[in-house]
C-alpha positions in Angstrom: 118.2 109.2 104.6 121.6 110.4 105.3 121.3 112.1 101.6 118.5 114.3 102.7 121.0 115.7 105.6 123.8 116.2 103.0 121.2 117.9 100.9 120.2 120.1 103.9 123.6 121.2 105.2 124.4 121.8 101.2 121.5 124.2 101.2 122.3 125.9 104.3 126.2 126.7 102.5 127.3 126.5 106.5 125.3 129.3 107.4 122.9 128.3 110.0 121.0 132.1 110.6 118.5 131.2 108.3 116.9 128.2 110.1 119.7 126.8 112.4 119.3 122.9 113.3 115.4 123.0 111.6 117.4 123.4 108.5 119.0 119.7 109.0 116.5 118.4 111.3 113.2 118.7 109.2 114.4 117.2 105.9 115.9 114.0 107.8 112.7 113.5 109.6 111.3 113.7 106.7 113.1 111.5 104.7 112.4 109.2 108.1 109.0 109.3 107.5 109.4 108.6 103.8 111.4 105.4 104.5 108.5 104.4 106.7 105.6 105.2 104.3 107.8 103.0 101.8 107.5 100.6 104.1 103.9 100.8 104.3 103.8 100.9 100.4 105.4 97.7 100.1 103.5 96.0 102.9 100.5 97.4 100.7 99.4 99.2 103.8 99.3 103.1 102.3 100.3 104.8 99.6 99.7 107.9 101.2 102.1 107.1 103.9 104.6 107.9 100.6 102.9 111.1 99.1 102.7 112.9 101.9 106.1 113.2 103.1 107.3 113.2 99.9 105.4 116.0 98.9 106.7 117.8 101.9 110.2 116.8 101.5 110.4 118.5 98.2 108.4 121.6 99.1 111.4 122.0 102.0 114.2 121.6 99.5 112.2 123.7 96.9 111.9 126.7 100.0 115.5 126.3 101.2 116.7 126.7 97.4 115.2 129.3 97.0 115.5 130.9 100.3 119.5 130.8 100.4 119.1 131.4 96.7 121.7 128.5 95.4 121.5 126.8 91.9 124.6 128.5 90.4 126.8 126.3 89.8 125.4 123.3 91.0 125.3 121.7 87.7 121.9 120.7 88.0 122.2 118.6 91.3 119.4 121.3 92.7 117.2 119.7 90.3 118.0 116.3 91.5 117.1 117.2 95.2 113.6 118.3 94.5 112.8 116.1 91.7 113.5 112.9 93.3 111.0 113.4 96.0 108.6 115.0 93.7 108.9 112.5 91.6 108.2 109.3 94.2 105.3 111.6 95.5 103.5 111.6 91.8 104.6 108.1 91.3 103.5 107.0 94.6 99.9 108.5 93.8 99.2 106.7 90.2 95.9 104.7 89.9 97.7 101.7 89.4 99.5 101.7 92.7 96.1 103.2 94.2 94.1 99.9 92.7 97.2 98.2 93.8 96.8 98.8 97.4 92.8 98.5 96.9 93.4 95.0 95.7 95.9 94.1 98.5 93.0 95.4 101.3 90.6 93.2 99.9 92.8 90.0 99.6 93.7 90.3 103.2 90.1 91.3 104.5 88.4 88.0 102.4 91.5 85.6 103.8 90.8 87.2 107.4 87.2 86.2 107.1 87.2 83.0 105.2 
């Protein structure tokens, strides 16, 4: 979670005129929700709990990069900043993951009934 806070601070370049505390708070909250979603995914409860905050986090990072016109002299680090949550969203939404979640839910239901 701290990595997304660092990314947010890096995107603001020490200038909080373009958003202030939300520049740091929004990615931090989304990162916390992403960690919660990862836990729910591991417990085979929900794949959407990972996809939604991951997409939102990728969008916030892309917006911050475009709004602050960052990207020069970063050596591709900003590509990783949006690609990691973006790829997390894509991988979590794969049909195999959704089938695994559904199968685990059915297994739990049949165990509870029987």
